[in-house]
N, C-alpha and C positions, 0 to 999 in steps of 0.2 A: 423542606426540612433543613434546619440550620444547626450547626454545632458551635459550641463555644470555641474560642481561640485555644484554650488549654486542651480541649478534647481533640481538636484538629492537630495540634502539635504532637500530642501523644500518639495519634494514629499515624502521623508521618514518621515518627521514630520507630514504631513497631513495624511499619511497612518497609522501612529501610533495614530491618533486621537488627535493630539496636534496642536499647531499653531493657529494663529489668521487669520481671513480673513480681510485683509486690502485693502483699496482702494489706488492705487498708485497715489501719488501726487507729484508735483514738489517741490523741496526744494531749496529755495533761500538763498543766503548769504546776510544778511541785511547790507545795507550801514551803515558805522560806522565812527564816528569821535572820536579822542582821544585827550584830553586836559591834560596839566600838570601844576600844581602849585608847590610851594616848598614842600608841605606836602601831596599831593595826585595826583592821575590820575583820570580823569573822562572819561568814555566811553559812547557815545550816539549811540544807534543802532536803525534804523528805522524798525518797524514791524507793518505796517498798518493792521488793521482788526483783531488784536489780543487783547483779554482782559487778565487781570492779572491771571486768573485761568488757562489759557492755556500756561503759560510761565514756563519753567523749566531751571533753572540755576544751574550748578554743578561745583564744584571745586575738581579735583582729582590730587593730587600732584601739579604740576605747570600748569595744563591745565584747563582753564576756558571755559566752554561750555554753550552757550545760545541756547536753542531750544524753538520755539514758534509754536503753532498749530492753524491754522485758522479754523473756522467753517463756511461752506458755508451758505450764507444768503438766506433764502427762502422769497420771496416777494409774499404774498398772492394775488392771482388774477392777477399776472403779469407774463409775459413770457419774458425772456431775449432775445433780438434780436441782440444786439451788445454789446461787452464788450472790454475795454482796460485795465481792472484791472485783471491780472492773479491770479488764485487761487493757493495756495500752502502753504507750511510750511516754517519755517525759521530755519537755523542752522548756527552758527558761533563759531569758536574755536579760543581762544587767548592763547598764551603761556606767562605765567607771569614770570617776573624776581624775583630774591630774594629780591628786594627792596620793594615788595608789602607785606603789613601786612595782611595775609590771614584771620585772625579772625575778622577784622574790615570791611570787604567788605559789602556794602549796595546796594540794587537794588530797583528802583521804576519804574513805567510805567505811562506815561501821554500822551494822544493824539497820541498814536501809536509810542512812542519813549521810549525805555528802557534807563534808566540812571543808570550806575554803578559807584559807588564811591569806588575807590581802594586806601586806605590810604597807605602812604609810611611807612616802618618800621623805628623806631628811628635810627637805624644804617645807613640808607640810606639818612637821612636828612643832609643837609650841616651844618657845624658848624665852628665857628671861632676858630682858634688856635692862642693863644697869643704867642708873641715872647718876651723873656726875655734877657736882656743884661748880659754878664758874667763879 
């Protein structure tokens, strides 16, 4: 009987008294739209059922990662008999180009949509070059 490397590693961690007991949940890639203006990019990502305290956005080098964790809703006195809304977490990774000014990135969430504002760096902005006669 042979175990995969991941299973053996998990067993080693648990045997050593470490590790966390986590519930396996689906991870969805949030549907996203990206808009561009002359001075910024705007990313809108759908994450229904997530509040701001459950969102983790990280930037490491040129990799921007959005992670959001849903908390299952308990309905007192009710038993779920049918559901079309799958439960799970969200994760989406974007690779940023050099034209994004990393220090100015802003994020907000409203009505289940994360809005990221990615300002363009000054060197990426279009500029007019004047032509002089000789």
